[in-house]
C-alpha positions in Angstrom: 0.0 0.0 0.0 1.4 3.4 -1.0 2.2 5.8 1.7 0.6 9.2 1.6 2.9 12.1 0.8 4.2 14.2 3.7 4.2 18.0 3.6 7.4 19.6 5.0 8.3 23.3 5.1 11.7 24.1 3.5 12.7 26.1 6.6 12.2 23.2 9.0 15.1 22.9 11.4 17.6 20.1 10.9 16.8 18.1 14.0 13.0 18.3 13.4 13.6 17.2 9.8 15.7 14.2 10.9 13.0 13.2 13.4 10.3 13.4 10.7 12.4 11.1 8.4 13.0 8.6 11.2 9.4 8.5 12.3 7.9 8.2 8.8 10.4 5.8 7.4 11.1 8.1 4.5 14.3 6.3 3.7 12.2 3.8 1.7 10.0 6.4 0.0 10.8 7.4 -3.6 8.3 10.2 -4.2 6.5 11.1 -1.0 7.5 14.5 0.2 5.9 17.8 -0.8 8.1 20.8 -0.1 6.4 24.1 0.8 7.9 27.5 1.6 5.8 30.0 3.6 2.7 27.9 2.9 3.2 27.8 -0.9 4.0 24.7 -3.0 7.8 24.6 -3.8 8.3 21.1 -5.2 8.7 17.4 -4.5 11.5 15.5 -2.8 12.5 11.9 -1.8 13.6 10.7 1.6 17.1 10.2 0.1 17.3 13.8 -1.1 16.2 15.1 2.4 18.9 13.0 4.1 21.5 14.6 1.8 20.1 18.0 2.7 20.4 17.2 6.4 24.1 16.2 6.0 24.9 19.4 4.1 23.1 21.6 6.7 24.9 19.8 9.5 28.3 20.4 7.8 27.5 24.1 7.4 26.4 24.4 11.0 29.6 22.7 12.3 31.7 25.0 10.1 29.9 28.0 11.5 30.3 26.8 15.1 34.0 26.1 14.6 35.0 29.3 12.8 32.6 32.1 13.8 31.8 33.9 17.1 28.3 32.9 18.2 27.5 36.3 19.7 28.6 38.8 17.0 28.8 36.5 14.0 32.3 37.6 13.0 35.2 35.2 12.6 36.7 33.7 15.8 40.3 33.2 16.8 40.7 30.1 14.5 39.4 31.7 11.4 41.3 34.9 12.2 44.7 33.2 12.1 43.8 31.6 8.8 42.7 34.9 7.3 45.9 36.7 8.7 48.1 34.0 7.1 46.4 34.3 3.7 46.7 38.1 3.9 50.4 37.9 4.6 51.1 35.4 1.9 49.3 37.7 -0.6 51.2 40.7 0.7 54.5 38.8 0.2 53.6 38.1 -3.5 52.3 41.6 -4.3 54.9 43.6 -2.1 52.1 45.2 -0.2 51.5 45.7 3.6 49.2 44.0 6.1 48.1 45.9 9.2 47.0 44.0 12.3 45.0 46.1 14.7 44.2 44.9 18.2 41.1 46.6 19.6 40.4 46.4 23.4 37.4 48.2 24.9 38.3 50.4 27.9 36.7 49.5 31.2 34.4 46.9 29.7 34.4 45.0 32.9 32.9 48.0 34.7 30.0 48.0 32.3 29.5 44.2 32.8 29.5 44.5 36.5 27.2 47.6 36.8 24.8 47.0 33.9 24.9 43.2 33.7 26.2 40.7 31.2 23.2 41.1 28.9 24.1 44.7 28.4 27.7 43.7 27.9 26.7 41.4 25.1 24.6 44.0 23.5 27.5 46.4 23.7 29.8 43.9 21.9 27.3 43.5 19.1 27.1 47.3 18.6 30.9 47.6 18.7 31.2 44.7 16.2 28.9 46.6 13.8 30.8 49.8 14.2 34.1 48.2 13.5 32.8 46.7 10.3 31.6 50.1 9.2 35.3 51.2 9.3 36.6 48.4 7.1 36.5 47.3 3.5 34.8 44.0 2.5 38.2 42.5 1.8 39.4 43.1 5.3 38.7 40.8 8.3 37.2 41.5 11.7 37.5 38.8 14.4 36.6 38.5 18.0 39.2 36.8 20.1 37.1 36.6 23.2 35.7 38.9 25.9 36.0 42.5 24.6 39.0 41.9 22.4 38.7 42.3 18.6 41.3 42.2 15.9 41.2 43.8 12.5 43.2 42.6 9.5 43.8 45.2 6.8 45.3 43.8 3.6 46.8 45.2 0.4 47.9 48.5 2.0 50.4 50.8 0.3 51.7 52.5 3.4 51.4 52.7 7.2 49.4 55.9 6.8 46.5 53.8 5.3 46.4 51.8 8.5 46.6 54.9 10.7 43.6 56.4 8.9 41.5 53.3 9.7 42.7 53.3 13.4 41.7 57.0 13.8 38.3 56.2 12.3 37.8 53.2 14.7 38.7 55.3 17.7 36.3 58.0 16.7 33.5 55.6 15.7 33.7 53.7 19.0 33.5 57.0 21.0 30.2 57.9 19.4 27.4 57.9 22.1 25.0 55.0 22.0 21.7 53.9 23.6 22.1 50.7 25.7 19.4 49.4 28.0 17.6 52.8 27.9 20.7 54.6 29.0 23.0 56.9 27.1 26.5 55.4 27.1 29.9 56.4 25.8 32.9 54.1 25.6 36.4 54.2 24.3 38.9 51.7 23.0 42.7 51.2 23.0 44.2 50.1 19.7 47.6 48.5 19.0 49.0 48.3 15.4 51.7 46.0 13.9 52.6 46.0 10.2 53.6 43.0 8.1 56.4 42.6 7.1 57.9 45.8 8.6 57.5 44.8 12.3 57.6 41.0 11.9 57.2 38.3 9.2 56.2 35.7 11.7 52.5 35.6 12.5 52.8 34.9 16.2 55.4 37.7 16.5 53.2 40.1 14.7 50.3 39.3 17.0 52.5 39.8 20.1 53.7 43.1 18.8 50.2 44.4 18.1 49.2 43.3 21.6 52.3 45.1 23.1 51.3 48.3 21.3 47.8 48.0 22.6 49.0 47.5 26.1 51.1 50.6 25.8 48.0 52.6 25.0 46.4 51.2 28.2 49.4 52.3 30.2 49.4 55.8 28.8 45.8 56.5 29.4 43.6 54.6 26.8 41.3 56.0 24.1 43.8 56.2 21.2 46.1 54.0 19.1 49.8 53.1 19.1 52.0 51.7 16.3 54.5 49.1 17.5 58.1 50.2 17.9 61.1 48.2 19.3 61.0 50.0 22.7 57.6 48.5 23.4 59.0 44.9 23.7 60.6 45.6 27.0 57.3 47.0 28.3 55.5 43.8 27.3 58.1 41.6 29.0 57.8 43.8 32.2 54.0 43.5 32.1 54.1 39.7 31.9 56.5 39.6 34.8 54.4 41.9 36.9 51.2 39.9 36.0 52.9 36.7 37.2 54.1 38.2 40.4 50.7 39.8 41.1 49.1 36.3 41.3 51.2 35.4 44.4 51.5 38.9 46.0 48.3 38.7 48.0 49.0 35.3 49.5 52.5 36.4 50.3 51.2 39.5 52.2 52.9 42.0 50.0 50.1 44.6 49.9 49.5 47.3 52.5 47.3 50.4 52.8 48.3 54.0 53.3 45.7 56.6 54.3 45.4 60.1 52.8 43.5 62.6 54.9 40.5 64.5 53.5 40.3 68.0 55.0 37.6 70.5 55.0 39.6 73.7 54.4 36.8 76.0 55.5 36.8 74.5 58.9 40.4 73.3 59.0 39.2 69.9 60.1 39.9 66.4 58.8 36.5 64.9 57.7 37.7 61.5 56.4 40.5 59.5 54.9 41.1 57.7 51.5 42.6 54.3 51.7 45.2 53.7 49.0 46.7 50.3 48.0 50.4 49.8 47.8 52.6 46.9 46.7 55.9 46.2 48.3 57.7 43.4 46.4 60.8 41.8 48.0 62.9 42.3 44.8 61.3 45.2 43.0 60.6 47.3 46.1 57.6 49.7 46.0 55.8 49.1 42.7 53.9 52.3 41.6 50.1 51.9 41.5 50.0 53.1 37.9 52.0 50.0 36.9 50.2 47.3 38.8 46.6 48.6 39.1 45.8 48.4 35.3 47.3 44.9 35.1 45.1 43.8 38.0 42.0 45.3 36.3 42.7 43.7 33.0 43.3 40.2 34.5 40.3 40.3 36.8 42.3 40.4 40.0 40.4 43.5 41.1 36.7 43.1 41.6 
């Protein structure tokens, strides 16, 4: 006895489609599926054709999960490295330049803590969109995780071309936005490294862009910095301080000093401000301007 045809919408999700095939035994059907789209007849299909469609969709979904950030939809770390490698290989053939720009949002953790992670996610989506507005279609935007983005600019003639994009990004991110019914302004710190001028090795290029970005953080944020050789020492020092910070608390290396607050109209002390200081056994007193930003960036300060 012939089986009656089954009607399936073309937009049916993969898992539901697979369940329909299993339950109805469509593997053995030759012509038994009517395909509709938005309620209108679209054609006929066999169970075998639907199985092939499921396999293709699964492959596309797996590729998407493996190579793209699920929040913003831009390439993730894995695809970024592949795109960077391809851009550098092309630059080597054509004698052009590639600019790698690290973009790190300033005080993103404060927004997450005060407005909630949902607001933080919405902010990242807005920032992703703004970054893409500053780029060409041939360039690559990727999210490495958290509030860290990278931009790959390929086929550049000079460093000036990269600087123009960096200036545009800084200005674009600074534009006010509406987030959770609140007016919000945010800034970003950018670090630039140029292939092959600063490094021909991909990992080295990434480290140097990161070092330039960290230098911006140290100098006050909200601008960009192109890598130079003097920044390498700063990056090494930062890594050493970060490592030492992880054990400073348990080794009782922190102490407080108190700064009086005086009402000058009454010539009377009305309060004190408690200030954190770090006394390292080898480094001596480490200035707060050096260790506080590292503690903030690594989540050691809550």
